[in-house]
N, C-alpha and C positions, 0 to 999 in steps of 0.2 A: 512256624506259622504257614503250614502247607496242608494241602488235601482238604477236601470239603467235609465238614462235620458240624452239624447244627445241634445246639442244645439251648433250650430257653429256661425251663423251670427245674427239671431234674438234670443234674450236671453229667457225671460220667461214672463208669464203674469205679468203685473205690471212693466216690464222692457222693453217692446217692444218699439222700437224707440230710445233706447239708442245708438244703433249701426246703424245709417243710412248708408245703403249700406255696412254693415259690419264694420262700424266705429262709435265709441261712439261720440256723438255730445256734450256731457257735458264738462264743464270747470273743471279745477282742484278743484276750490272752491266748485262747485256744488257736485262733488264726495265726497269731504272731509266733507261736511255738511250732507251727507246722514246718517240717523239714524241707520238703520239696514243694515250694509254693507254686500254685497255679496263678493264672492271670486274674482269676476271681479273688484269690487271697491278696494279691498285691493291690488290687483295686480297693478292697475293704480296708487295707492298712494305709492307703495313701492319705496323708494328713492334709494335703493341699486341696482336696475336693471337699468343699464345705457348703453349708447352707447359709445364705446371707439374708437377713431381714431387711425390709425397706420401710421407710417412713415410721419406724418405731412400732409398727404393728406386727401382725402375724404373717403378712405377705412375705414370700421368700422366693429365692431363685438360686440356681447353682452358681457358686463363686469359687475363686481360687485364692488361697491365702499366700502371703509372701513369706520369705525366710525371716524369722524373728517374730512373726505374729504369734500370739498366744491362742492356741486352738485346743478344743477338747477332742483330740484325735481318737481317744479310746472310749469316749462317751457319746455325746450327741452327734459328733462327726461320724463315728462308726455306725450308729443307728441310721443316720441319714443316707450314707453310702449303701448300706444294706438294703434300705427301702428302694433305692434306685434300680436294683437288680430284679424288680418285679413290677409288672404293669399295675397301673392304678395310681392313686394319690400317694405321694411319698410322705416322709415325716413332716415335711413342710407342705406348701401348697403347690409344689411342682407335680405335674401330672405326667407319668411315664406311659406313653402309648405303645412302645415296643422295647423289649430288652433282649438282646441276643448275647448269649455267653457261649463262645466257641472255645472250649478248653484246648482242644488239639491244635488249633491254629493260634492260640494265645491272643484272642481277639474278643473285645466287648464293644458293643454299640448300643447306646441308649438314646432313644428319640422321645421327645415329648414337648410339653409347653409349660411356661411359667404361669404365675397367677394372672398375668396380663394377656394370656393366650398367645404369647410370642413363642415361636418354635425354636427348638434347640436340638443339636445332635452331638453327643459326647462319645468319643472313641478312645479306648484304652487298650494298650498292647505292651509288650516288652520285647527287648532284644537281648540276646545272650552274649556274655563275654566268654573268652577262652577258658577262664577259671571256673565257669559254671554260674557265676553271679549274673544278675539281670540289670538292664537299664530300662525301666518303665518309661512309657511315653503316652501322651494324650493329645487329642485335638478337641476343640470345642467350637462349634459353629452355632451362631445365634442370629435369628431373623426377627427384627423388631424395629418399629418406627421407620419402615421403608428401607432399612439398611441390613446388610449381611456383614457380621463381624466374625472373624476367624482368629483363634489363638491356638498355640501349641506349647507343650512343655516336655522336656526330657529330664530324668532324675537319676542321680547317683545315690543308691541306697546302701546305708551301713547301719544295720540294726534298725532302730526306730527313727534314724535321722535320714531325711530325704532332702538332698541338696540339688538344686537346679544345675543342669549342664547347659552352657550357652551353645548357640548354633555354631559359633566359631570353633568350638572344641569338637564338633561332630561333622561339620560339612565344609566343603570348599565353597567359595562364593557362588551363590545362586543368582545368575543373571541370564539374559537372553542370548549371550554369546554362543553357547553350543547349538542354538537353533538357527543361527544366521544362514547356514548352508541350505536350510529348508524353508525358512520364513523370510529370508532377505533381511536387510537392515532397515531400521526405523527408529523413531523416538520412543524409547521405553522408560522415559523419566517419570511417567505417571503409572507405571506398572509395578505391582508387588507380587510376591510368589507365596501362595497359600499351601501349607503342608497337608497332604492327604495320607492317612495310614490305611493301606489296603488290608483286606482280610486274609489274603493268601500270599505266601512268599515272604521274603525278608527285604523287600525293596519299598522305599517310600517314594511318593510322587509330589512334585510341586506344580501347581496350576497357576497360570497368570490371572491376575485380577486387577481392577482399577484401584490405585492407591488413594487418590483424592477423589471422592465421589461427587463433590460439587463441581460445576462447570468451571473450567479454567478461565481466568481473565483474558488471557491471550488467545484469541479465536483461532489463530493459525496453529498454536501449540495444542489447543484442544482438538482440532481436526487431525493433526499429525499423530498425537498419542492415541486417540481413539481408533483411528484407522489401523495403526500398527498393532494395537491390542486385539482388534478383530482378527487379524492374521494369526497372532500368537495364540489366540484362544483355541486353535485347532491342535495345539501341542501341549505337552507336559514335559517336565524333566524328571527322570528317575534316578535314584541313588540307591545302589545295592549296599547292604550291610556287610562290613568286613569284621568278622568275629575276632580275628587275631589282633587287629589294631583297635578294636572297640570304637570304630567310627565309620562313617559312610564313605563309599567310593565317590569319585568325581561324578557329577551329573551327566547323564546321557540323554539325548533327545528321544521322545516317544510321541505317539499320537494321543490326543486326549481321549478319543473314542476309537478303539481298535476293532469294533464289531464288523467293519466293512473291509478289513484287510483280506486280500485274496492272494494266495501263493502264486497262482498263475493268472495275474490280472490282465484283463482286456482294457482297451481304452475307456470303455464305459465304467469299469470298476475303478480305475484311477480317478475318474471324474468325481466319485463319491467322497474321496479323501483329500482331494487337492484343494489347498487354500487358494481362493480366487479373488481378484479385485472386484469391488462393487457387488459382492455376492448378496449382501443384505438388501441392496436396492433391487436386485433381480429376483428376490424371493427364494434364494437357493439354500433353504434350510435342509437338514438331513433327510427329512421325509420327501421333499421335492427331488432331491438328488437320487435317492433310492428308486423313486417311482420312474424317473427318467432313465436310469440305468436298466431297470427291469423291462421297461417298454422297448428300449433299444435292443436288448439281448433276446427278447421274445419275438422280435420282428426280423427283418432282413439285414439288419445292421452288421457290418463286418467287424471282426474282433480288433483289428488294427486301427480303426477309426471310430470316432464318436462325434455326434453333433446334437446340440440342444438349442432350441430357440424359445424365447419367452412367449407367453400368451400375449398376442398383439394388443388385447384390451388392457393389459397391465403395464405395457411398456415395449420398448424396442431394444432387444439385446440378444446375444447368442454366445455360446461357448463351443469350441471345436478342438478336438485332440487327435493327434496322429502319431502312431508308433513309427519311429525312424530307424530302429535297429538296436544293436547292443552297444552300450557305452561302458567299457571296463567291466563287462559281465552283467550290467544292469540294463533293463529296458529303457530306452530313451524316447521321450515324448515331446512333441511340439504342442504348445497350448496357445490358442488365440481366443481372446474374449473382447466383446464390445458391448457397450451400453449407451443408449442414446438419450437419456433424460436424467436430470434437466439439462446437462451438458454432455456433449459427445465424449465418451471415455473409451480408451482403446489400450489393450495390453497384449504383449506377446512375450513368451518365455519358454525356455527348454528345461526339462527336469529329467533326472535319472531316478527311476522308481525302485525303492528297496522293497521287494515283495515280502520279505520276512517281517517287516515292521510297518509297512504302509507309508513310509516317509518318502517324500519327493524332494530330491536334492537338486538345487538350482545349478544349471550348467551354463557357462558363458556362451552367449550367442556370437556367431562370427561377425566381424566388422566388415563393412562394405564402404567403398569409395563411390561417390556419385558418378564418377567417370565410367564405372562399370556398366551403367545403364545406357551408354551411348556407343555407337560405332566409332572406331578409331578415327575415321575421316572427320567426324563431327566433334570429337573431343577438343580439338584445338580451337574450335569456334565457339565453345561454350561461354555464355556471358559470365562476367566476374561475379555478379550477384548470385548466380547459380552455384558456382564453385566455392564461394566464400560463405554462403549462408547455411543455416541449419534447415533441414527439410524432413517432413514427416514421411516415414516409411510405412507401407502397408504390407501385412503378412497374411498368408493364407495357407490352408492345408486342404487336401482333397481326399476323397474316399478311394479314388481309382489311380492316384499318382503318388509316387514315392516322394519323401522329403517334404520340404515346405518352400513356399515362394515368397520373395521380397520384391516389391515394386514401389516406384515413386507415386506419391499421391497427386494424380493429375486433376482431380476434381476440386481440390482446395488450395493448392500451392500455385500462386500466380507465376513464379519464375518457371516452374515445371510446365505450366500451361503454355507459356510463351516459347518454350524450347522443349518440345515433346521428346520423351525418351524413346529409344529404339527397342530396348529389352526390359523384360522382367528377369529376375534371377531365381533359379531353382537350386536349392541346396539339398544334396543327397548324402546321407551319412555313410562313410566307409569305415566299418568297424575294424577291419584289419589294420588300417593305417591310423585309425582314430582321428580322422579329419573329415571335413565336409568337401565334397566335390561340387564345384559351381558350374552350372549350365545356363547358357543364355537362352531365353525363350523370346523369340521375336514377337513384338506387339503388332497385332493386326489393326490397320487403319482403314477407315471407310473412304 
């Protein structure tokens, strides 16, 4: 399943004429007796893809039989599958709007609508075993009644017997755990993983999706699961096929959309692929990010720094990034984000950018003690409420200064207002020692 090669109605050299006028002229027995079966042959022989009637009438849709079901695999089922490989109305009332048969990459994709005009997309592929036999697989996505349903199947084929293979036999557990270094932790209890069969390569992808589409009764859980899913939606899990073991390798993290990955990424490039808090509130869809990146790079913006501010008519918020240096061979960025409506929200984090994949790995931020913001002579006089309490820290990055700054929030913290700090702290990354150097920056008082 490699290399680009398209074929829709006429298949390939050696197979020409199998689809007269876009329709395969062979019988079931002729296809079954083919020695080196193509993906089209396996699709035609798959007894699980059937036409199902509804309401006792002629209405029909694509369905999938279960093991033990009595199906006419060589008769009506065969004719129905054959009709799905050409555009137009199938043997039932399913309408095929596009049918792609890519023999070289062992890939079939059929898109269309059922009799209720609900959309569907059926993908059919196979994976090789070391002995030359195949494991066919399919995904079926259906959009109807305001819902998106996704199913997948893998099959072990012996002669005319197609036996389903469970996910447990093919995959290690698919969870959010491999993504935690990039997405952070969160509540994934309402997240499921939908299988995607790519056209090229022998790797499958799992994309995160909402498991229970109805709003959760617990409002806090609803908010927590939805916000974490919004972060996870930037990512996918990829599993490479292991031919020798006839199963997939452990899942590895990947970006859901790799189109903005840059081998030599500037701060503006990282902005386009970085999962950000409250991004939906700030209108930071893909188009908005790309436009901001292009505007910055076409202007006087430096490559190590990026700044974006919301349209003031839409709200109050900004995002700033600063390249701090090299972290174990990876570019290290500090990210500051702020959003002011309906409540003030603030975030600061450090990420190491994997230029080959576009993944941004979360790096631990240095811990600070509140005493560090005061001169030694004043530390002994600090109020107990100040030393014992939790206090908001403010972070900042600059286009013309290295590192990032941390300061106490003098505007909103009453204890800090009553005992003004002497310093802000600037942290500069020392790649040679893999540590941050802390510098005191005296605060100017009027």
